[in-house]
Backbone and ligand atoms as CSV (ligand in chain L), in Angstrom:
chain,resi,resn,atom,element,x,y,z
A,1,THR,N,N,-13.507,0.633,-9.458
A,1,THR,CA,C,-14.355,1.000,-10.561
A,1,THR,C,C,-13.897,0.032,-11.664
A,2,ALA,N,N,-14.783,-0.046,-12.570
A,2,ALA,CA,C,-14.643,-0.949,-13.800
A,2,ALA,C,C,-13.483,-0.413,-14.794
A,3,GLU,N,N,-13.532,0.871,-14.765
A,3,GLU,CA,C,-12.522,1.630,-15.536
A,3,GLU,C,C,-10.979,1.255,-14.885
A,4,ALA,N,N,-10.848,1.395,-13.744
A,4,ALA,CA,C,-9.577,1.236,-13.025
A,4,ALA,C,C,-9.282,-0.208,-13.047
A,5,ALA,N,N,-10.010,-1.415,-13.010
A,5,ALA,CA,C,-9.758,-2.719,-13.208
A,5,ALA,C,C,-9.508,-3.085,-14.619
A,6,GLU,N,N,-10.216,-2.329,-15.496
A,6,GLU,CA,C,-9.794,-2.655,-17.007
A,6,GLU,C,C,-8.368,-2.208,-17.325
A,7,ALA,N,N,-8.170,-1.126,-16.728
A,7,ALA,CA,C,-6.648,-0.536,-17.055
A,7,ALA,C,C,-5.507,-1.465,-16.329
A,8,VAL,N,N,-5.779,-1.937,-15.178
A,8,VAL,CA,C,-4.768,-2.871,-14.510
A,8,VAL,C,C,-4.608,-4.115,-15.174
A,9,THR,N,N,-5.913,-4.624,-15.636
A,9,THR,CA,C,-5.906,-6.011,-16.234
A,9,THR,C,C,-5.330,-5.792,-17.544
A,10,ARG,N,N,-5.222,-4.846,-18.271
A,10,ARG,CA,C,-4.774,-4.729,-19.716
A,10,ARG,C,C,-3.258,-4.159,-19.529
A,11,LEU,N,N,-2.910,-3.413,-18.504
A,11,LEU,CA,C,-1.663,-2.907,-18.603
A,11,LEU,C,C,-0.406,-3.637,-17.716
A,12,THR,N,N,-0.910,-4.399,-16.925
A,12,THR,CA,C,0.090,-4.886,-15.871
A,12,THR,C,C,1.233,-5.767,-16.774
A,13,ARG,N,N,2.521,-5.635,-16.518
A,13,ARG,CA,C,3.416,-6.407,-16.985
A,13,ARG,C,C,3.673,-7.543,-15.995
A,14,TRP,N,N,3.532,-8.851,-16.372
A,14,TRP,CA,C,3.840,-10.070,-15.652
A,14,TRP,C,C,5.178,-10.446,-16.083
A,15,HIS,N,N,6.124,-10.998,-15.097
A,15,HIS,CA,C,7.382,-11.548,-15.206
A,15,HIS,C,C,7.633,-12.811,-14.219
A,16,ASP,N,N,7.684,-13.867,-14.868
A,16,ASP,CA,C,8.044,-15.284,-14.042
A,16,ASP,C,C,9.587,-15.092,-13.640
A,17,ASP,N,N,9.631,-15.653,-12.383
A,17,ASP,CA,C,10.916,-15.968,-11.618
A,17,ASP,C,C,11.700,-14.693,-11.499
A,18,PHE,N,N,10.871,-13.717,-11.109
A,18,PHE,CA,C,11.401,-12.436,-10.713
A,18,PHE,C,C,10.878,-11.804,-9.448
A,19,PRO,N,N,11.636,-11.311,-8.506
A,19,PRO,CA,C,13.008,-11.274,-8.315
A,19,PRO,C,C,13.849,-12.410,-7.919
A,20,THR,N,N,12.913,-13.631,-7.726
A,20,THR,CA,C,13.703,-14.776,-7.422
A,20,THR,C,C,12.874,-15.906,-8.158
A,21,ALA,N,N,13.317,-17.232,-8.235
A,21,ALA,CA,C,12.680,-18.362,-8.794
A,21,ALA,C,C,11.495,-18.589,-8.152
A,22,GLY,N,N,10.476,-18.815,-8.971
A,22,GLY,CA,C,9.057,-19.398,-8.373
A,22,GLY,C,C,8.132,-18.197,-8.201
A,23,VAL,N,N,8.649,-16.965,-8.162
A,23,VAL,CA,C,7.738,-15.645,-8.043
A,23,VAL,C,C,7.376,-15.145,-9.355
A,24,ARG,N,N,6.077,-14.786,-9.603
A,24,ARG,CA,C,5.619,-14.352,-10.689
A,24,ARG,C,C,5.270,-12.739,-10.291
A,25,PHE,N,N,6.140,-11.782,-11.007
A,25,PHE,CA,C,6.063,-10.517,-10.426
A,25,PHE,C,C,4.995,-9.731,-11.206
A,26,ALA,N,N,4.207,-9.037,-10.598
A,26,ALA,CA,C,3.361,-8.112,-11.204
A,26,ALA,C,C,3.823,-6.726,-11.196
A,27,ASP,N,N,4.229,-6.201,-12.499
A,27,ASP,CA,C,4.773,-4.844,-12.470
A,27,ASP,C,C,3.616,-3.856,-12.978
A,28,LEU,N,N,3.225,-2.767,-12.218
A,28,LEU,CA,C,2.204,-2.053,-12.341
A,28,LEU,C,C,2.688,-0.684,-13.068
A,29,THR,N,N,3.905,-0.652,-13.430
A,29,THR,CA,C,4.455,0.611,-14.066
A,29,THR,C,C,3.580,1.114,-15.184
A,30,PRO,N,N,3.107,0.317,-16.095
A,30,PRO,CA,C,2.335,0.923,-17.241
A,30,PRO,C,C,1.044,1.372,-16.767
A,31,VAL,N,N,0.326,0.824,-15.675
A,31,VAL,CA,C,-0.765,1.274,-15.122
A,31,VAL,C,C,-0.657,2.592,-14.801
A,32,PHE,N,N,0.546,2.918,-13.932
A,32,PHE,CA,C,0.644,4.471,-13.489
A,32,PHE,C,C,1.070,5.321,-14.537
A,33,ALA,N,N,1.602,4.875,-15.709
A,33,ALA,CA,C,2.208,5.761,-16.710
A,33,ALA,C,C,0.987,5.911,-17.519
A,34,ASP,N,N,-0.049,5.455,-17.444
A,34,ASP,CA,C,-1.185,5.672,-18.290
A,34,ASP,C,C,-2.135,6.651,-17.625
A,35,ALA,N,N,-2.441,7.849,-18.117
A,35,ALA,CA,C,-3.221,8.943,-17.580
A,35,ALA,C,C,-4.443,8.480,-16.981
A,36,ALA,N,N,-5.160,7.874,-17.982
A,36,ALA,CA,C,-6.630,7.436,-17.459
A,36,ALA,C,C,-6.593,6.495,-16.469
A,37,GLY,N,N,-5.552,5.449,-16.707
A,37,GLY,CA,C,-5.500,4.443,-15.763
A,37,GLY,C,C,-5.187,5.005,-14.385
A,38,PHE,N,N,-4.093,5.706,-14.396
A,38,PHE,CA,C,-3.793,6.343,-12.972
A,38,PHE,C,C,-4.838,7.005,-12.409
A,39,ARG,N,N,-5.448,7.925,-13.131
A,39,ARG,CA,C,-6.644,8.674,-12.516
A,39,ARG,C,C,-7.746,7.842,-11.930
A,40,ALA,N,N,-8.001,6.796,-12.684
A,40,ALA,CA,C,-8.943,5.798,-12.239
A,40,ALA,C,C,-8.672,5.188,-11.030
A,41,VAL,N,N,-7.272,4.534,-10.803
A,41,VAL,CA,C,-7.036,4.101,-9.614
A,41,VAL,C,C,-6.941,4.989,-8.623
A,42,ILE,N,N,-6.611,6.027,-8.715
A,42,ILE,CA,C,-6.380,7.185,-7.604
A,42,ILE,C,C,-7.778,7.431,-7.153
A,43,ASP,N,N,-8.801,7.797,-8.061
A,43,ASP,CA,C,-10.101,8.188,-7.705
A,43,ASP,C,C,-10.813,6.970,-6.955
A,44,CYS,N,N,-10.651,5.870,-7.299
A,44,CYS,CA,C,-11.160,4.523,-6.627
A,44,CYS,C,C,-10.725,4.497,-5.209
A,45,PHE,N,N,-9.349,4.815,-5.143
A,45,PHE,CA,C,-8.814,4.815,-3.690
A,45,PHE,C,C,-9.445,6.064,-2.824
A,46,ALA,N,N,-9.497,6.992,-3.509
A,46,ALA,CA,C,-9.928,8.248,-2.762
A,46,ALA,C,C,-11.363,8.039,-2.163
A,47,ALA,N,N,-12.113,7.318,-2.918
A,47,ALA,CA,C,-13.493,7.101,-2.520
A,47,ALA,C,C,-13.734,6.062,-1.388
A,48,ILE,N,N,-12.748,5.394,-1.047
A,48,ILE,CA,C,-12.614,4.313,-0.055
A,48,ILE,C,C,-12.793,5.031,1.326
A,49,ALA,N,N,-11.913,6.043,1.614
A,49,ALA,CA,C,-11.828,6.817,2.791
A,49,ALA,C,C,-11.961,8.291,2.723
A,50,PRO,N,N,-12.977,8.855,2.151
A,50,PRO,CA,C,-13.062,10.366,1.964
A,50,PRO,C,C,-12.597,11.091,3.315
A,51,ASP,N,N,-13.003,10.489,4.353
A,51,ASP,CA,C,-12.725,11.293,5.681
A,51,ASP,C,C,-11.446,10.938,6.328
A,52,ALA,N,N,-10.531,10.237,5.651
A,52,ALA,CA,C,-9.171,9.900,6.173
A,52,ALA,C,C,-8.289,11.179,6.576
A,53,ASP,N,N,-7.530,11.302,7.578
A,53,ASP,CA,C,-6.662,12.550,8.048
A,53,ASP,C,C,-5.374,12.451,7.363
A,54,LEU,N,N,-4.930,11.288,6.942
A,54,LEU,CA,C,-3.734,10.988,6.394
A,54,LEU,C,C,-3.622,9.900,5.449
A,55,VAL,N,N,-2.997,10.001,4.349
A,55,VAL,CA,C,-2.774,8.938,3.443
A,55,VAL,C,C,-1.306,8.405,3.579
A,56,ALA,N,N,-1.218,6.928,3.785
A,56,ALA,CA,C,0.117,6.544,3.774
A,56,ALA,C,C,0.358,5.439,2.784
A,57,GLY,N,N,1.570,5.481,2.109
A,57,GLY,CA,C,1.866,4.567,1.153
A,57,GLY,C,C,3.029,3.771,1.483
A,58,VAL,N,N,3.270,2.416,0.923
A,58,VAL,CA,C,4.344,1.469,1.318
A,58,VAL,C,C,5.434,1.667,0.246
A,59,ASP,N,N,6.739,1.909,0.607
A,59,ASP,CA,C,7.860,1.762,-0.117
A,59,ASP,C,C,7.794,0.593,-1.068
A,60,ALA,N,N,7.704,0.794,-2.445
A,60,ALA,CA,C,8.164,2.058,-3.063
A,60,ALA,C,C,6.990,2.615,-3.710
A,61,ARG,N,N,6.404,1.377,-4.629
A,61,ARG,CA,C,5.111,1.953,-5.387
A,61,ARG,C,C,3.993,2.491,-4.765
A,62,GLY,N,N,3.861,2.223,-3.366
A,62,GLY,CA,C,2.823,2.869,-2.684
A,62,GLY,C,C,2.925,4.380,-2.407
A,63,PHE,N,N,4.209,4.843,-2.590
A,63,PHE,CA,C,4.313,6.339,-2.544
A,63,PHE,C,C,3.717,7.139,-3.774
A,64,LEU,N,N,3.622,6.376,-4.958
A,64,LEU,CA,C,3.021,7.138,-6.019
A,64,LEU,C,C,1.488,7.200,-5.619
A,65,LEU,N,N,1.026,6.107,-5.167
A,65,LEU,CA,C,-0.508,5.932,-4.940
A,65,LEU,C,C,-0.840,6.896,-3.973
A,66,GLY,N,N,-0.024,6.979,-2.671
A,66,GLY,CA,C,-0.330,7.849,-1.469
A,66,GLY,C,C,-0.369,9.122,-2.012
A,67,ALA,N,N,0.653,9.642,-2.828
A,67,ALA,CA,C,0.715,11.087,-3.135
A,67,ALA,C,C,-0.447,11.440,-4.005
A,68,GLY,N,N,-1.033,10.506,-4.960
A,68,GLY,CA,C,-1.909,10.921,-5.755
A,68,GLY,C,C,-3.171,11.004,-5.044
A,69,VAL,N,N,-3.525,10.067,-4.138
A,69,VAL,CA,C,-4.658,10.085,-3.544
A,69,VAL,C,C,-4.768,11.308,-2.278
A,70,ALA,N,N,-3.605,11.212,-1.724
A,70,ALA,CA,C,-3.486,12.611,-0.853
A,70,ALA,C,C,-3.925,13.861,-1.366
A,71,ALA,N,N,-3.350,13.954,-2.533
A,71,ALA,CA,C,-3.571,15.445,-3.389
A,71,ALA,C,C,-5.088,15.451,-3.719
A,72,THR,N,N,-5.566,14.290,-4.021
A,72,THR,CA,C,-7.045,14.318,-4.513
A,72,THR,C,C,-7.833,14.604,-3.156
A,73,LEU,N,N,-7.554,14.078,-2.016
A,73,LEU,CA,C,-8.522,14.199,-0.720
A,73,LEU,C,C,-8.085,15.437,-0.064
A,74,GLY,N,N,-6.977,16.034,-0.387
A,74,GLY,CA,C,-6.604,17.323,0.395
A,74,GLY,C,C,-6.028,16.797,1.765
A,75,THR,N,N,-5.432,15.799,1.817
A,75,THR,CA,C,-4.789,15.495,3.115
A,75,THR,C,C,-3.076,15.425,2.837
A,76,GLY,N,N,-2.399,15.150,3.853
A,76,GLY,CA,C,-1.035,15.008,3.805
A,76,GLY,C,C,-0.753,13.526,3.427
A,77,VAL,N,N,0.641,13.255,3.096
A,77,VAL,CA,C,1.014,11.939,2.773
A,77,VAL,C,C,2.208,11.594,3.443
A,78,LEU,N,N,2.194,10.113,3.943
A,78,LEU,CA,C,3.272,9.644,4.749
A,78,LEU,C,C,3.825,8.449,4.048
A,79,ALA,N,N,5.134,8.602,3.716
A,79,ALA,CA,C,5.946,7.441,3.197
A,79,ALA,C,C,6.328,6.382,4.121
A,80,ILE,N,N,5.957,5.227,4.014
A,80,ILE,CA,C,6.460,4.171,4.923
A,80,ILE,C,C,7.567,3.551,4.384
A,81,ARG,N,N,8.645,3.820,4.941
A,81,ARG,CA,C,9.997,3.393,4.325
A,81,ARG,C,C,10.548,1.958,4.419
A,82,LYS,N,N,11.268,1.449,3.758
A,82,LYS,CA,C,12.122,0.181,4.175
A,82,LYS,C,C,13.094,0.614,5.125
A,83,GLY,N,N,13.483,-0.393,5.850
A,83,GLY,CA,C,14.369,-0.272,7.013
A,83,GLY,C,C,15.741,0.502,6.733
A,84,GLY,N,N,16.195,1.408,7.445
A,84,GLY,CA,C,17.328,2.039,7.316
A,84,GLY,C,C,17.456,3.283,6.547
A,85,LYS,N,N,16.304,3.682,5.986
A,85,LYS,CA,C,16.169,4.821,5.088
A,85,LYS,C,C,15.969,6.053,5.917
A,86,LEU,N,N,15.358,5.957,7.083
A,86,LEU,CA,C,15.006,7.214,7.875
A,86,LEU,C,C,15.809,7.461,9.024
A,87,PRO,N,N,16.079,8.727,9.271
A,87,PRO,CA,C,16.888,8.846,10.623
A,87,PRO,C,C,16.163,8.636,11.822
A,88,PRO,N,N,16.834,8.282,12.791
A,88,PRO,CA,C,16.125,8.014,14.206
A,88,PRO,C,C,15.569,9.350,14.794
A,89,PRO,N,N,14.610,9.220,15.645
A,89,PRO,CA,C,14.131,7.810,16.046
A,89,PRO,C,C,12.948,7.460,15.128
A,90,VAL,N,N,12.808,6.217,15.017
A,90,VAL,CA,C,11.816,5.545,14.204
A,90,VAL,C,C,11.019,4.451,14.895
A,91,VAL,N,N,9.804,4.173,14.404
A,91,VAL,CA,C,9.094,2.931,14.707
A,91,VAL,C,C,9.407,1.932,13.620
A,92,SER,N,N,9.725,0.679,14.161
A,92,SER,CA,C,10.024,-0.208,13.097
A,92,SER,C,C,9.365,-1.661,13.326
A,93,ARG,N,N,9.118,-2.267,12.163
A,93,ARG,CA,C,8.486,-3.517,12.151
A,93,ARG,C,C,8.986,-4.503,11.142
A,94,GLU,N,N,9.386,-5.631,11.689
A,94,GLU,CA,C,10.162,-6.687,10.830
A,94,GLU,C,C,8.851,-7.551,10.238
A,95,TYR,N,N,9.263,-7.995,9.037
A,95,TYR,CA,C,8.046,-8.753,8.409
A,95,TYR,C,C,8.585,-9.886,7.406
A,96,GLU,N,N,7.942,-10.789,7.156
A,96,GLU,CA,C,8.530,-12.033,6.063
A,96,GLU,C,C,7.831,-11.475,4.876
A,97,LEU,N,N,8.553,-11.630,3.806
A,97,LEU,CA,C,8.237,-11.244,2.353
A,97,LEU,C,C,7.982,-12.634,1.594
A,98,GLU,N,N,7.330,-12.294,0.594
A,98,GLU,CA,C,7.053,-13.597,-0.420
A,98,GLU,C,C,8.689,-14.283,-0.772
A,99,TYR,N,N,9.580,-13.262,-0.858
A,99,TYR,CA,C,10.924,-13.534,-1.165
A,99,TYR,C,C,11.683,-12.689,0.176
A,100,GLY,N,N,12.286,-13.509,1.149
A,100,GLY,CA,C,13.116,-13.082,2.204
A,100,GLY,C,C,12.410,-12.344,3.319
A,101,SER,N,N,13.158,-11.332,4.020
A,101,SER,CA,C,12.452,-10.675,5.116
A,101,SER,C,C,13.052,-9.124,5.039
A,102,ALA,N,N,12.348,-8.326,5.798
A,102,ALA,CA,C,12.619,-6.832,5.614
A,102,ALA,C,C,12.108,-6.234,6.868
A,103,ALA,N,N,12.312,-4.788,6.922
A,103,ALA,CA,C,11.547,-4.003,7.858
A,103,ALA,C,C,10.912,-2.658,7.310
A,104,LEU,N,N,9.852,-2.366,8.017
A,104,LEU,CA,C,9.304,-1.081,7.503
A,104,LEU,C,C,9.434,-0.084,8.709
A,105,GLU,N,N,9.501,1.150,8.530
A,105,GLU,CA,C,9.608,2.078,9.315
A,105,GLU,C,C,8.988,3.510,8.966
A,106,ILE,N,N,8.510,4.120,10.190
A,106,ILE,CA,C,7.954,5.461,10.126
A,106,ILE,C,C,8.633,6.328,11.121
A,107,PRO,N,N,8.534,7.675,11.024
A,107,PRO,CA,C,9.266,8.561,12.134
A,107,PRO,C,C,8.583,8.437,13.356
A,108,ALA,N,N,9.291,8.237,14.461
A,108,ALA,CA,C,8.739,8.132,15.811
A,108,ALA,C,C,8.319,9.667,16.363
A,109,ASP,N,N,8.879,10.766,15.757
A,109,ASP,CA,C,8.549,11.988,16.106
A,109,ASP,C,C,8.351,12.886,14.730
A,110,GLY,N,N,8.092,14.106,14.975
A,110,GLY,CA,C,7.788,14.964,13.939
A,110,GLY,C,C,6.580,14.929,13.174
A,111,VAL,N,N,5.728,13.926,13.437
A,111,VAL,CA,C,4.450,13.915,12.940
A,111,VAL,C,C,3.467,13.173,13.771
A,112,ASP,N,N,2.658,14.010,14.386
A,112,ASP,CA,C,1.608,13.565,15.376
A,112,ASP,C,C,0.584,12.673,14.746
A,113,LEU,N,N,0.838,11.319,14.991
A,113,LEU,CA,C,-0.038,10.181,14.413
A,113,LEU,C,C,-1.126,9.786,15.442
A,114,THR,N,N,-1.155,10.229,16.665
A,114,THR,CA,C,-2.074,9.879,17.651
A,114,THR,C,C,-3.406,10.324,17.367
A,115,GLY,N,N,-4.365,9.120,17.066
A,115,GLY,CA,C,-5.846,9.417,16.913
A,115,GLY,C,C,-6.088,9.827,15.285
A,116,LYS,N,N,-4.986,9.600,14.558
A,116,LYS,CA,C,-5.259,9.940,13.230
A,116,LYS,C,C,-5.770,8.820,12.407
A,117,ARG,N,N,-6.747,9.072,11.376
A,117,ARG,CA,C,-7.442,8.094,10.785
A,117,ARG,C,C,-6.588,7.940,9.221
A,118,ILE,N,N,-6.063,6.791,9.226
A,118,ILE,CA,C,-5.048,6.435,8.063
A,118,ILE,C,C,-5.734,5.548,7.004
A,119,LEU,N,N,-5.519,6.153,5.831
A,119,LEU,CA,C,-5.827,5.243,4.711
A,119,LEU,C,C,-4.539,4.758,4.129
A,120,LEU,N,N,-4.387,3.598,4.251
A,120,LEU,CA,C,-2.937,2.737,3.856
A,120,LEU,C,C,-3.047,2.030,2.432
A,121,LEU,N,N,-2.037,2.390,1.684
A,121,LEU,CA,C,-2.146,2.049,0.258
A,121,LEU,C,C,-0.644,1.221,-0.147
A,122,ASP,N,N,-1.019,0.301,-0.910
A,122,ASP,CA,C,0.233,-0.411,-1.460
A,122,ASP,C,C,-0.267,-0.819,-2.972
A,123,ASP,N,N,0.900,-1.285,-3.793
A,123,ASP,CA,C,0.357,-1.808,-5.095
A,123,ASP,C,C,-0.133,-3.050,-5.283
A,124,VAL,N,N,0.607,-4.045,-4.517
A,124,VAL,CA,C,0.131,-5.469,-4.546
A,124,VAL,C,C,0.091,-6.006,-3.117
A,125,LEU,N,N,-0.995,-6.802,-2.941
A,125,LEU,CA,C,-1.145,-7.773,-1.862
A,125,LEU,C,C,-0.802,-9.151,-2.185
A,126,ALA,N,N,0.219,-9.687,-1.669
A,126,ALA,CA,C,0.712,-10.983,-1.908
A,126,ALA,C,C,0.568,-11.940,-0.696
A,127,THR,N,N,1.701,-12.158,0.062
A,127,THR,CA,C,1.516,-12.975,1.165
A,127,THR,C,C,0.855,-12.180,2.557
A,128,GLY,N,N,0.934,-10.663,2.301
A,128,GLY,CA,C,0.246,-9.887,3.230
A,128,GLY,C,C,1.215,-9.456,4.167
A,129,GLY,N,N,2.276,-9.833,4.451
A,129,GLY,CA,C,3.253,-9.446,5.448
A,129,GLY,C,C,3.590,-8.153,5.370
A,130,THR,N,N,3.697,-7.487,4.249
A,130,THR,CA,C,3.910,-5.989,4.120
A,130,THR,C,C,2.863,-5.158,4.615
A,131,LEU,N,N,1.678,-5.459,4.178
A,131,LEU,CA,C,0.586,-4.522,4.469
A,131,LEU,C,C,0.244,-4.749,6.004
A,132,ALA,N,N,0.496,-5.851,6.696
A,132,ALA,CA,C,0.027,-6.111,8.113
A,132,ALA,C,C,1.122,-5.419,8.903
A,133,ALA,N,N,2.494,-5.468,8.473
A,133,ALA,CA,C,3.550,-4.675,9.240
A,133,ALA,C,C,3.329,-3.238,9.130
A,134,ALA,N,N,2.807,-2.534,7.916
A,134,ALA,CA,C,2.515,-1.369,7.865
A,134,ALA,C,C,1.446,-0.883,8.905
A,135,ALA,N,N,0.370,-1.724,8.896
A,135,ALA,CA,C,-0.694,-1.274,9.846
A,135,ALA,C,C,-0.311,-1.472,11.241
A,136,ALA,N,N,0.652,-2.325,11.478
A,136,ALA,CA,C,1.092,-2.520,12.963
A,136,ALA,C,C,1.807,-1.319,13.416
A,137,LEU,N,N,2.394,-0.627,12.542
A,137,LEU,CA,C,3.233,0.478,12.923
A,137,LEU,C,C,2.279,1.582,13.280
A,138,PHE,N,N,1.178,1.745,12.606
A,138,PHE,CA,C,0.178,2.758,12.994
A,138,PHE,C,C,-0.577,2.444,14.364
A,139,GLU,N,N,-0.760,1.121,14.367
A,139,GLU,CA,C,-1.451,0.692,15.761
A,139,GLU,C,C,-0.504,1.018,17.022
A,140,GLU,N,N,0.936,0.826,16.577
A,140,GLU,CA,C,1.921,1.087,17.837
A,140,GLU,C,C,1.853,2.511,18.207
A,141,VAL,N,N,1.670,3.430,17.173
A,141,VAL,CA,C,1.768,4.813,17.561
A,141,VAL,C,C,0.381,5.448,18.002
A,142,GLY,N,N,-0.631,4.573,18.138
A,142,GLY,CA,C,-2.015,5.228,18.415
A,142,GLY,C,C,-2.701,5.713,17.406
A,143,ALA,N,N,-2.422,5.397,16.085
A,143,ALA,CA,C,-3.225,5.880,14.903
A,143,ALA,C,C,-4.219,4.702,14.527
A,144,GLU,N,N,-5.202,5.078,13.848
A,144,GLU,CA,C,-6.169,4.091,13.383
A,144,GLU,C,C,-6.264,3.884,11.799
A,145,VAL,N,N,-6.018,2.606,11.474
A,145,VAL,CA,C,-6.075,2.320,10.004
A,145,VAL,C,C,-7.623,2.132,9.650
A,146,VAL,N,N,-8.059,3.140,9.021
A,146,VAL,CA,C,-9.658,2.951,8.834
A,146,VAL,C,C,-9.735,2.185,7.412
A,147,ALA,N,N,-8.912,2.070,6.635
A,147,ALA,CA,C,-8.972,1.229,5.282
A,147,ALA,C,C,-7.569,1.028,4.912
A,148,ALA,N,N,-7.404,-0.213,4.232
A,148,ALA,CA,C,-6.233,-0.421,3.390
A,148,ALA,C,C,-6.820,-0.605,1.902
A,149,ALA,N,N,-5.915,-0.457,1.045
A,149,ALA,CA,C,-6.228,-0.716,-0.498
A,149,ALA,C,C,-5.040,-1.048,-1.215
A,150,VAL,N,N,-5.176,-2.003,-2.168
A,150,VAL,CA,C,-4.185,-2.251,-3.178
A,150,VAL,C,C,-4.687,-2.389,-4.425
A,151,VAL,N,N,-3.782,-2.125,-5.498
A,151,VAL,CA,C,-4.232,-2.256,-6.831
A,151,VAL,C,C,-4.636,-3.799,-7.370
A,152,LEU,N,N,-3.757,-4.575,-6.738
A,152,LEU,CA,C,-3.712,-5.890,-7.254
A,152,LEU,C,C,-3.611,-6.920,-6.040
A,153,GLU,N,N,-4.499,-7.801,-5.807
A,153,GLU,CA,C,-4.526,-9.063,-4.828
A,153,GLU,C,C,-4.300,-10.187,-5.349
A,154,LEU,N,N,-3.180,-10.753,-5.049
A,154,LEU,CA,C,-2.993,-12.337,-5.294
A,154,LEU,C,C,-3.467,-13.221,-4.321
A,155,GLU,N,N,-4.764,-13.576,-4.708
A,155,GLU,CA,C,-5.686,-14.313,-3.881
A,155,GLU,C,C,-5.154,-15.537,-3.127
A,156,PHE,N,N,-4.440,-16.300,-4.158
A,156,PHE,CA,C,-3.865,-17.586,-3.766
A,156,PHE,C,C,-2.894,-17.519,-2.667
A,157,LEU,N,N,-2.225,-16.464,-2.272
A,157,LEU,CA,C,-1.259,-16.214,-1.381
A,157,LEU,C,C,-1.834,-16.096,-0.006
A,158,LYS,N,N,-2.975,-15.629,-0.023
A,158,LYS,CA,C,-3.846,-15.666,1.230
A,158,LYS,C,C,-3.556,-14.542,2.007
A,159,GLY,N,N,-2.983,-13.379,1.551
A,159,GLY,CA,C,-2.610,-12.240,2.212
A,159,GLY,C,C,-3.750,-11.598,3.002
A,160,ARG,N,N,-4.741,-11.660,2.655
A,160,ARG,CA,C,-6.012,-11.042,3.279
A,160,ARG,C,C,-6.174,-11.636,4.577
A,161,GLU,N,N,-5.827,-12.871,4.907
A,161,GLU,CA,C,-6.089,-13.693,6.105
A,161,GLU,C,C,-5.336,-12.960,7.230
A,162,HIS,N,N,-4.146,-12.286,6.785
A,162,HIS,CA,C,-3.043,-11.921,7.793
A,162,HIS,C,C,-3.369,-10.473,8.233
A,163,GLN,N,N,-4.447,-9.832,7.795
A,163,GLN,CA,C,-4.606,-8.459,8.071
A,163,GLN,C,C,-5.662,-8.280,9.390
A,164,GLY,N,N,-5.488,-7.125,9.954
A,164,GLY,CA,C,-6.364,-6.715,11.049
A,164,GLY,C,C,-7.741,-6.430,10.705
A,165,ALA,N,N,-8.388,-5.648,11.615
A,165,ALA,CA,C,-9.859,-5.332,11.471
A,165,ALA,C,C,-10.220,-4.285,10.465
A,166,TYR,N,N,-9.094,-3.625,9.900
A,166,TYR,CA,C,-9.507,-2.761,8.768
A,166,TYR,C,C,-9.939,-3.415,7.445
A,167,PRO,N,N,-10.833,-2.890,6.677
A,167,PRO,CA,C,-11.206,-3.448,5.491
A,167,PRO,C,C,-10.120,-3.180,4.324
A,168,VAL,N,N,-9.935,-4.361,3.553
A,168,VAL,CA,C,-9.030,-4.189,2.528
A,168,VAL,C,C,-9.717,-4.229,1.115
A,169,THR,N,N,-9.551,-3.294,0.312
A,169,THR,CA,C,-10.106,-3.366,-1.022
A,169,THR,C,C,-8.917,-3.535,-2.076
A,170,SER,N,N,-9.274,-4.269,-2.979
A,170,SER,CA,C,-8.580,-4.510,-4.230
A,170,SER,C,C,-9.081,-4.123,-5.444
A,171,ILE,N,N,-8.402,-3.531,-6.255
A,171,ILE,CA,C,-9.147,-3.144,-7.646
A,171,ILE,C,C,-9.405,-4.424,-8.400
A,172,VAL,N,N,-8.105,-5.187,-8.551
A,172,VAL,CA,C,-8.288,-6.438,-9.323
A,172,VAL,C,C,-7.776,-7.625,-8.264
A,173,THR,N,N,-8.502,-8.608,-8.306
A,173,THR,CA,C,-8.139,-9.894,-7.430
A,173,THR,C,C,-7.993,-10.964,-8.419
A,174,LEU,N,N,-6.738,-11.714,-8.318
A,174,LEU,CA,C,-6.301,-12.764,-9.246
A,174,LEU,C,C,-6.140,-14.152,-8.370
L,1,LIG,C1,C,6.177,-5.830,-3.266
L,1,LIG,C2,C,4.859,-5.019,-3.346
L,1,LIG,C3,C,4.129,-5.077,-1.891
L,1,LIG,C4,C,4.794,-6.415,-1.216
L,1,LIG,C5,C,3.742,-7.343,-1.164
L,1,LIG,O1,O,7.161,-4.906,-2.700
L,1,LIG,O2,O,5.019,-3.800,-3.755
L,1,LIG,O3,O,4.803,-3.909,-1.145
L,1,LIG,O4,O,5.758,-6.793,-2.270
L,1,LIG,O5,O,4.072,-8.437,-0.660
L,1,LIG,P1,P,3.590,-9.351,0.425
L,1,LIG,O6,O,2.021,-9.178,0.363
L,1,LIG,O7,O,3.942,-10.663,0.274
L,1,LIG,O8,O,4.255,-8.821,1.679
L,1,LIG,P2,P,8.787,-5.315,-2.534
L,1,LIG,O9,O,8.769,-5.945,-1.331
L,1,LIG,O10,O,9.044,-6.045,-3.784
L,1,LIG,O11,O,9.409,-3.848,-2.514
L,1,LIG,P3,P,9.500,-2.719,-3.657
L,1,LIG,O12,O,8.271,-1.964,-3.478
L,1,LIG,O13,O,10.742,-1.959,-3.026
L,1,LIG,O14,O,9.979,-3.382,-4.867
């Protein structure tokens, strides 16, 4: 929505050469800390997949989005963790990051994900490795990513090109 996009554009903190040289980091902390901005972002995401069974958010800022959207839709929320944070058994996927490499994990038991319709959320789409790895986890366990959404898409990094069949929505594209 226009209100969400305005808040993101006005409130995002930009920082050059963080966390490594050559990376321009978009910190959305002030967007989430703003009552109207956070509400607008959550409502925008909730409207994308009102029939989702489960909302999943990527470590770490995706947790905030996932929880807000899940509470709005009346679904549960699933935290997609960075490698090593969850006890076994886990489903794990390695991926390349804008800076370095990492792994994402979800539990391999305890949550029945088979056939579940997943709305996948993160704060930023950059090179796209993170979102693609997160989506691959759900495909591996027989769930369906019905939609993915991010607050901010850095289009020049072409992250969208690395995504699967699911539609990807971004509130602001730069
Ligand atoms: C940032 C951001 C996304 C990811 C996007 O997270 O929150 O998750 O990078 O990058 P990509 O599209 O190039 O994969 P980061 O890895 O910095 O982790 P953090 O949330 O723990 O800070």
